[in-house]
N, C-alpha and C positions, 0 to 999 in steps of 0.2 A: 417545547418552545419557551421563549422568555416569558416571565411572569406577566400576566395581563395582556399577552399578545393574542390577536385573533387571526394572524396571517397563517395560511396553510403552507406546508412544506412544498418547495418546488425543486430542490436539488438535494441529492444524497451523495455524500463523499465518503468513500471507503478506502481505508488502508488495505493492502493486499497480503503481504506475508504475515501469517498467524491469524489473520482475520477472515479473509476469503479462502485461504489455504490452510492446510494442517501443518504446514512447515513454517517455522518461525523466520528462517532466512534462506531465501533462494540462492544467495551467494554461497552459503556453506553447503547447501544441497548439491550445487554444481561442483564445488571443490571436491566433495566426497566421491561423486560419481567419476570425476576425472582423475582422482588420486592426488590432487594438489593440496588437500587440507593439511596433511602432515608434512608436506613439502613446501611450506611457505604460507599457506592460508591461515593456519592457526597462529603462527608467529605474527602475522600482520594484524590479526584481531587483538592479540595481546598488546601489541605496540599502540593501537588505537585506544583501548581501554585503560592503558596506563597514561594516556594523554601525551604520548610522544610523537604522534602523527595526527593530522587532521582527517576528517571523514573523506574529503576529496583525495588525499594522499593514499588513504586505505583503499578506496575503491580502485584507484589507478594501479596500486601494487598488486591487488587481487587479480584484476583483469590481465595484467602483464604475465601472470602465470599461465594464462589460457592462450597466449599468442600462438597463432598458427593452427588453432583447432578449427575444424570445419564448423560453419554456422549450423549446418544440418545436424551435426552431433549435439550441439548445444540445444537446439529446438527439441530434439528427441528427449534429452535429459529433462528439459522443462515440462514436456508433455507427461512425464511421470509424477510430477508434483500433484498430490491429491488435493481436491477442493474440499472446503468445509461443507458438511451437510447443510442443505437448505439454501445454498446461494442462488441457484436458479429460481427457486420459488419466491424468494424475497425480491429478486430483481424483476420477475414477472409481475409481482404484486405492484411494485413501485411504477413500472412502466404502464401498467394498466390504469393507473391513477394519474398519469401525466407528470410523474416526478422524474427529472433527469438524473442519470447515474454517472458519476465520475470516479475513476480509480486514481488515487494519489499515493505513490509508493516511492520510498527511498531504495527500493530494490530495482530489478531490471525490467525494462519495457517488454521483454519477450513474454513474460508471464501475464502481464497486463494486456498485451496484444492478444494472447491466446484466449484470455477470458472474454475480451471483446468479441472475438470471432465466434466462440462457442456458445456464449450465454447472451452477449449483447450489452453494450454500455454506450453512453453518449460521448465519452472522451476518457483519456487517461494521460497522466503525466508521470514519468519514471525515467530511469537512467538507461541510456542506449549504448549498446556495444557497437563499436566501430568495426566495420567489415570491408575487406577488399578482396575481390576475386573469390568470394565464398568462404573466406577464412577470417578469423578474428585477427585484428592488427595489434591487439594488446592495449588498445586505448578505449576510453569510455567517455561519452558525452554526459556530464553530470548535470541533471536538471533539477533533482531533488536530493537535498542533503538531510542530515538529521536536525538541522535548525531552520530550514527555510520554508517548511510546509505552510506556515502562516501567510508568507508572502505569495506563495503559489495559489493559495486559497483565494486571496484578494483578486488575483487575475481571473480565476475561474468564476467568481461572483459576478465580476464585470462582464466577462464573456457571455455568460448565460443570463445576465440582467436580473440577478437575484440579490435580494437583501440578506445580510447575515442571519437574521432571525427566521428566514425562509428556508434555511439549510440545516440538514442533519448530518452529523459526521460520526462515523463508526470506526473504531481502531482499538489496538491492544497495547501499543508501545509508546515510549516517551516522545517519539517524533510527532505524535498527534496532539500533544499538549497545546501548541500554539494555535492549532485548528480548533480544539475544544474551547479555547478562551474566546473565540470570535463567533461561533455559530450559535443558533437558537437552541438546538437540541444536540447534545453530545453524549454519545454512548460508548462506554468502555466495555468492549466485549472480551471476556477473559483477559483482563488487564495483567501485564507483566509484573507490575509493582504497584505500590500504594500511591505513588505520585501520580500515575496515570489515572487511578481511580479517584484521586482527590479532585482533579480538574474536570472530570466528566460529570455531567448533571446526573447521569444514571449509569449504574454498573449492571451488566448482565453476564451471568456465567452459565455455560452450557456447551453441549456438543454440536448443536445445530444453530445456524444463524437465524432460523425461524423464531428463535426465542425473543428477537427484537421486535417482531411484527406487532404485538400488542402496543408497544410504545409508539411505533410509527402510526398505527391506526388512530390512536388517541390524539395525534397531532396533525392529522390531515384535514 
């Protein structure tokens, strides 16, 4: 929590890819299972990281490679993404103490939806694949980009009636930095780089998400 604050945590916001799952990118995971990584996916990533296309363009190019794929096939692939050890225990602990849980991901809503059904959360915001007659149209509804998580967080705080210093955020990549800058308790869990670590109040490294529990407990 912020220095001198006595407010208890009421909302926990989690990144998904690489934080709640052992896979850093659900996009690439799907590409590799469909065989589209070497047939366009890798090139799209290179274009983005060279600054030649925007994140929105990158997402749309990626999804266009999956056009016509049955949604059932994508769901099956997503079901193979392994969860981080300790996720269910951490969520159970938070719910038992009245803390709301929200997933905030620049990845796909399918994995967030799956976690919501299997483990239980109070909400999620992620990018949604468009589907028609059971098949992907090749389009995507972009709700979370690499830059707007801070704006999405503000809407979530308003929705749940929570102040910034009553919120904990946990994540591993640079998309979480705008969130870390706003919340009372920010935890970089196995951060991808030093910039992420720099903006987090606390850094935790480990194989299980349960490693963050002592920090949560001390701020309840």
